[in-house]
C-alpha positions as CSV (number, residue, x, y, z in Angstrom):
1,M,-0.1,-0.3,0.2
2,A,2.7,2.5,0.9
3,E,4.7,1.7,-2.1
4,R,1.7,2.5,-4.4
5,F,1.0,6.0,-2.6
6,A,4.8,6.7,-3.1
7,A,4.6,5.7,-6.7
8,E,1.7,7.7,-7.2
9,A,3.1,10.6,-5.4
10,A,6.6,10.4,-7.4
11,A,4.7,10.3,-10.8
12,S,2.6,13.4,-9.9
13,A,5.5,15.1,-9.3
14,G,7.3,13.9,-12.0
15,G,10.1,12.4,-10.1
16,H,11.4,9.0,-9.1
17,V,10.9,7.2,-5.1
18,T,13.8,6.8,-2.6
19,Y,13.2,4.2,-0.2
20,V,14.6,4.4,3.0
21,A,14.7,1.0,4.9
22,T,15.3,0.4,8.4
23,V,15.3,-2.9,9.5
24,Q,19.0,-4.4,10.1
25,L,19.4,-7.8,8.3
26,D,20.6,-10.4,10.8
27,P,22.1,-13.0,8.2
28,D,21.0,-15.9,11.3
29,D,17.5,-14.8,10.7
30,H,16.3,-16.9,7.3
31,D,12.5,-15.4,7.8
32,L,13.6,-11.8,8.1
33,A,16.2,-12.3,5.0
34,E,13.2,-13.9,2.9
35,R,10.9,-10.7,4.1
36,I,13.5,-8.6,2.8
37,R,14.4,-10.2,-0.2
38,V,10.3,-9.9,-1.3
39,H,10.9,-6.3,-0.3
40,R,13.3,-5.7,-2.6
41,S,11.7,-7.5,-5.3
42,R,8.7,-5.5,-5.8
43,R,10.5,-2.2,-5.5
44,P,10.9,-0.8,-9.0
45,P,14.3,-0.9,-10.2
46,E,14.4,2.8,-10.9
47,W,13.9,3.1,-7.0
48,T,16.7,4.3,-5.1
49,T,17.1,2.2,-1.7
50,I,18.7,2.9,1.1
51,E,19.9,0.9,3.7
52,P,21.1,0.9,7.5
53,E,24.1,-1.1,6.6
54,T,25.3,2.0,4.9
55,G,25.4,3.8,8.3
56,H,23.0,6.6,7.6
57,D,21.7,8.9,10.4
58,L,17.8,8.7,9.7
59,T,17.0,12.5,10.6
60,D,19.8,13.2,8.0
61,V,18.9,10.5,5.3
62,V,14.9,12.5,5.3
63,R,16.1,16.2,5.6
64,D,18.8,15.6,2.8
65,T,16.7,13.6,0.1
66,P,15.0,15.2,-2.3
67,G,12.0,14.3,-4.1
68,T,9.4,11.3,-3.2
69,L,10.5,9.4,0.0
70,L,9.3,6.1,1.3
71,L,10.4,5.5,4.9
72,D,9.8,1.9,6.1
73,S,9.7,2.1,8.9
74,L,9.6,3.7,12.3
75,G,9.6,0.7,14.6
76,P,13.2,-0.8,13.6
77,A,14.5,2.5,13.6
78,V,13.1,3.1,16.9
79,A,14.5,-0.3,17.8
80,T,18.0,0.5,16.6
81,H,18.2,3.8,16.9
82,T,17.9,4.7,21.1
83,D,19.0,8.4,20.5
84,L,16.5,8.7,17.4
85,N,15.1,12.4,18.3
86,A,11.2,12.6,17.6
87,P,11.3,16.6,16.9
88,D,14.1,16.6,14.7
89,L,12.5,13.8,12.6
90,C,9.5,15.9,12.6
91,L,11.5,19.0,11.6
92,A,13.0,17.1,8.8
93,L,9.9,15.4,7.5
94,T,7.9,19.0,7.9
95,H,11.0,21.2,5.5
96,R,12.2,18.3,3.2
97,D,11.6,19.0,-0.7
98,G,8.9,16.4,-1.7
99,D,6.2,14.2,-0.7
100,T,6.9,11.4,2.2
101,V,5.0,8.3,3.0
102,V,6.0,7.1,6.2
103,V,5.4,3.8,7.4
104,S,4.9,2.6,11.6
105,E,3.7,0.1,13.3
106,E,1.1,0.4,15.8
107,V,2.0,-1.8,18.5
108,G,0.1,-0.3,21.4
109,L,-2.8,-2.4,19.6
110,S,-0.6,-5.7,20.3
111,V,-0.3,-7.6,23.6
112,H,1.0,-6.0,27.0
113,P,5.1,-6.2,26.6
114,E,6.4,-8.7,29.2
115,T,9.4,-7.1,29.5
116,E,10.4,-3.4,30.3
117,T,12.5,-3.2,27.1
118,G,9.7,-4.4,25.2
119,R,7.3,-1.6,27.3
120,L,9.8,1.3,26.6
121,F,9.7,0.4,23.0
122,R,6.2,0.2,22.7
123,D,5.7,3.6,24.7
124,D,8.7,5.1,22.5
125,L,7.2,4.2,19.2
126,G,3.9,5.3,20.6
127,T,5.3,8.8,21.1
128,L,6.7,9.3,18.0
129,N,4.0,7.9,15.6
130,Q,1.9,10.4,17.8
131,A,4.4,13.1,16.9
132,V,5.0,12.3,13.0
133,A,0.9,12.2,12.6
134,A,0.5,15.8,14.1
135,V,2.8,17.0,11.7
136,A,1.6,14.9,8.6
137,D,-0.9,16.1,6.0
138,E,-2.8,12.8,6.1
139,V,-2.7,10.2,8.5
140,L,-4.2,6.6,7.5
141,L,-4.4,3.4,9.5
142,V,-4.1,0.1,7.5
143,V,-5.6,-3.1,8.8
144,A,-6.4,-6.2,7.3
145,G,-5.7,-4.6,4.1
146,R,-8.3,-1.8,4.8
147,T,-7.5,1.9,4.6
148,L,-8.8,4.0,7.5
149,R,-8.2,7.7,7.2
150,L,-8.1,9.2,11.0
151,D,-9.0,12.5,11.6
152,A,-6.9,15.0,13.4
153,P,-7.3,15.4,17.4
154,S,-10.2,17.6,18.4
């Protein structure tokens, strides 16, 4: 779904898509490796991909990448970048040159984490999701392949 939104935005702007992946490949995790392979295979070859192995700073990439950007996704970024600064990322999102599609997990709808680390992750990602939603032009929730447009808080 996010890939379609990014492709449509790029087409209307006459540009291409830069896909920013945030998940780091663990070579021992064969299931994850297969998921990454599938994601890579469905991207058009003309898209530029920036992956975490390149050692990029997410906020810098968002700010410095022109044109349409697909950021997939915030969950792995929060898990691997404990110093991710929500206000800086939101500032980069609002001041970048081009459309941005941000994908994020909504872990607050899941089970209650058993560990303190899990609870911190859930809370940090929830806080980041709220901050990004506050600066977004549009917020969509995709559940079971269905898209729901979320209104701004009243």
